[in-house]
N, C-alpha and C positions, 0 to 999 in steps of 0.2 A: 543430173542433180533432182530435177523435178520428179522423174520416175523412182527414185529412191525415196523422196518424200511420201509419195502416193503408196507406195508399198508399205513403209512404215505406218502410216495411217491405216491402211487395210488391216495390218497385223495387230494394230491397237484395238480396232473394231472387234476383230474374231476373238482376241484375249478377253475383252470386256463382256462379249457375249456369253464365252465359254465361262467366265466366272458367274454370270446371272444364273446360267444353268445349273451351277454347282450349289447355289444358294439353297439352304433348308432351315426350317425352323429348328433351333437347338433342342427343343423339346416340345414336339405338337401334341402331346397329352397332358401338358401342364393344367394347373388350375387356374383359370383365367376369369378375372370380372371384366364386365362390360360397361355397366352403368350403375351408380353415378360415377362420372368420371373423376379423377384424383383431385382433391382440393376443391371440388365443386360445393356449391351450397343446395342443401335440401331445405325447402322451405314448407313447414308444416302450419297449415292454416288452422289455427285454433277453434274457428267457428265452422269448420268444415271436417268434421270428425270422421266422416265415412269416406272422404277422399283418399285415393290409393296411391301410395308411394312404390315404385317399382325398384327392386334391387336385382340386377341382372348378371349372369355369367355363362359362359360357354359349357355345354353339356357333353361330355365324353362317353363314349360307349362302354357299357358294363360299368358305370360308375355311380355312387350314391354321394349325397351331398348333405352338408350342414352348414348354416350361417351363423356367424357370432357377432355382437356388438360389445364394444366396451370403450373406455376413453383412453386407453393406449394401446400400443401395439403387442403388449404381452398377452393380453386377453385373459389374465388370471381370475377376473370376476366377471366373466362375460354372460352375456344373456344368449342363450342357445335355440336355433330352429333346425329341426330335422326335416329336411326337405324330401328325403329319399331319392328317386331317380326319376321322377315324372314330370319334372318341370325345370325350366331354367331362370325362373323369376320368382323371388319372394315379392308377393304383393300384400302390402301391410297397410292397414288403414291408418289415417293420421293419430287416431286417438290411442291405437295399440303402439304404434311408433313413439309417440311421446310417453306413454308408460314405459316403453322398453328403456328409452334413453334416461328416463327418470330412475329407473331401476339401478343402472350403473351410475347415475350422476344425480342424487337426487334434489340439488339446486338448480337443476336446468330450468332456466326461466326466460331466455331471451335467444342468445346466440352462444354456441360452444362448438368447439373442435370433437369429433367422435371418431372411432374406427371401426371398420367391418372386413370379415374375415369369411372367404369360402374355404370350407375344407372338403378335398375330394377323396373319395375311396373307391380304389379301382382294384378290384380283386385282392383287398388287403394292403395295397400301397397307398399311404397316404401323402397327399400333397395339398399344400395351402398356398394363398396369397391374400394379402390385405392391402386395404386403402384407407385413407382417411377422408373425411367430408365434414363441412360445418353444418350443423343443424341451427336453423332459424324458426322461431316461432313467428309466422306470417300472419298478418291482419290485413285483408285488402278491403273489408267491410264488414260491418256488423249491424245486427237489429236491435234497437231498444227495446228491451221486454215491456216497458210502461204503455207505449203508444204505439208499436209496431213500426216506428220510423228507422229507415235504413240509411246508414252513413258510410262514406267512404273514408277510407283511413290510410296514412301514410307511415312508413318506418324508416327510422334513422339510426345508424350503427355510429355511436359516438367513438371518438378517438380512444376512450378508454375501454373499449368493448362492451360498454352498455347499450341498451336499445331503447329508443324513445319511440312509441307508437301513439299518433296523435290524429285526431280528427281532421278531414280533409274538408270538412263542411261546417258551418255554423250550426250549432246546437238548436233545435226546435222545440224543446220540452216546454210544456204549460203547467206541469205539476211536478213534485219531486218524484224519486225513483218508487218511493214507498207509498205514493198515492196522495200524500199531504199536499195542500194546497200552497202556493207561493205567497210569501207577506206582501209582495208588491206583484202583481200579475206581470207575465212577460209582455213586453210591447213588441210589436211586429211593424215592419215597414209597410206603408200605403202609400205608395208612390204613383200607381197606375201602371208601372212597369211590372208585370206579373213575375218575369224571370228574376229581376233584380229581388223583388220582395221576398220570393221563395229562398233565394240563396243567402239573403239577409239573416234570416232565421229570426230567432228571439234576442230581444234587447233586455238585459238584466240589472238591475241594481247590484253593487257589491255585496251588500248584507243578503240579498236573494241568492246570489251565485255560490256564496261560501257556507250558507246556513249555521254559521256559528258566530260568537260573540267576537268582538276586535281582540280581546285577550287571548281568546282560544286560538284565534288564527295566528297572532304573534307566537304563542308558545309553538303551534305546529310547524311554523316556518323556522324558528330556531331549532327545533328538532328534527327538522327534514322529515316530518310526517306528512303524507298527502290529506288532502281535504275533499270528500266526495262532494259535498255541497249539491248544485243543481245537476251534476254529472250522472249517468247511467251507472247501475252497479257496477262495479269492477273498473270503473275509471274515475278520474279526480279532476279538478280544477287545477291547471298548472301553477306552479309556484315562480317566484321570481328567477331562482337559481336555474330552473328547468328551462324557462323562455331564453335566459341568457346562454345556457349551454347549446340550445338548438340553434340560437343565432349565430353563435360563433362556428358551429358546425357547418352550417349552411353558406356562411361567408358573413365576415364581420361588416363589411362596407357596402355589400349588395344584397343584403339578405332580402330587402323589399322587391328589388327586381326578380329575384328568384321565387318569391312568393305570390306575387300579384297575379291576378287572373286580368290579363290586357282587356277583356271585353267590357270591364267596369272601371277603367280609369281614364283619365284624360291624356296624361303624359305616359306613352307607351312605346317610345321609340327604341328603350333598351331593356323594355320588360320581357322576361324569358318564361316565367312561371316553371322553370326547371325542376324545382322541387315539387311540382304538381299539388301545392297546397291551397291553389284557387282563392285567394285572399281578395275581396272586392271592397270597394270604398263603401262600406255599408254607413258610415257617419255613426251618430249617437244620439241619444235624447238627454237634454239637459238635466231633467229631474223627473220624478214620478208622474207627475201630472202634465208634463209638457205635452203639446199638441204637435209641433213641428219637429221634424228630423233634421239635425243639425249635420252640415258638412258631408252630405252623401254625394253619391256619384254625379247627380245633375244640379246639384244646388249651386247657388251663384258664389259661395265660399269655396275656398281650399277643400278638395275632397280628401278624407281621412278614413281610417280604419282603425280599430282598436279592440283586444282582447284582454279581459279582466285575468289577473293572477289572484292567487289565494293570499298574496303577502301584502299587509298593511305597509304604509311607508314607515320603516324603521330606521333607528339611528345607524349611521354606517353604510346603508345601501348607496351603491353608485348608479345613479341615473343619466341619461343622455345630457350633452352638451356642460359637462362637468359639474352636474348637480349632486351633491352628497348630502344626504339627510343628516342634520346635525344632531336631531333628536328625534324620538318617536312623535308621529303626528297622529292623533286619533281621528282625524277629519278626513284623512286622504288613504287611497289604496294604490296599488302598483298595476299599471296597464302597459301591455306591448302596443305601440303605435305605429301606422304606417301613414306617410303623406305622399301626395299625388306627385310632389316636384323632388323628393329624396329617393335615394338609392338604397339607403339602409332601413333596417328596423330600429324603433327607438324604444327606450324604457323610460316611463314617465309616471307621475302620480297624480290623481284627480280626485275630486271631491266626492264624499260617501254620505253627506249629512242629509236626511230626509227633510224636504221643505225648501233645502237651500240648493247648492251643488251637489245634487246626487245623481251622478251620471249613470246611464244604461248603455252598457257596450253588449257585444256578443261573446259567446263563449267557445272555444276548442277545447276539448277535454282531452286528456292524457290517460292511456291505459295504465293500470296498476301493473307491478310486476307479477307474472303468472307463476 
């Protein structure tokens, strides 16, 4: 019996080897794309227009090639690139790729699915293959034209497909983007900890941050229009709704843990900074003439951080801990806050009255839709 089993096993191996020898490509001359892979994301850095994006295919003997881009697999309104037979790669600059994609989809400004096709002509025989990819306008860093300051940025694709691009550093601007002086000069941290002071950036009153009246800010908030304020050209002060949307996306109950930089908080056992937003316990200035920085990383009180929004405290807005604004309040505006002993990020409202409670907080700008 053992000898019979061994024979069967040997026969099986022989048959398998024979099958492997007979395996051949169904069509070794097909038009075959190589890169980017099906369904992958091609990141187009808006601030690196000369960076090259490669689209690669296999070249067959005696064949010429054309490459097409469109928004669906029918390629009825495609942009065409005639590649001849001299290359296996379309090397396209970010700026040209963005122009190409906007030719087939003029509203492209964040992330969208596109299709690309390779057409192979071998002595008159036409073969094609297509793939889809997601194109994403990628911003990893940018330079503020007003002062040459470079900032890191992070991008988050929302559940509805929209894209939020936000600074991963506190703004350090000392004038408006058009060069005009600030009504209240930007405050800075002077703690003796030079790394902390740099990361803290500028501290701004709400009026300085938004650069519009309370009524204009209310109208913009209700209409969903961005307010540039202190931010660089092409960027704006986040609204209440944008911060809430970002908080829900990162994680409602542990946003703080995912956004805090553990180097500058005391309670760090669960802090991950997985969003790479690098939020430090920067504290705040009580008003425009305050000398002391309140609630910062090394202060005796609870370390906190906060970022102004462009939204005043308006009737109906839901804040943290069950606080709902019962009416408009002209003496307060909305801020996103982080506490040392809390896992979440909170939405609160604080004073904006010069000479009284006129808090100065840092700013994280959000990029406008491109």
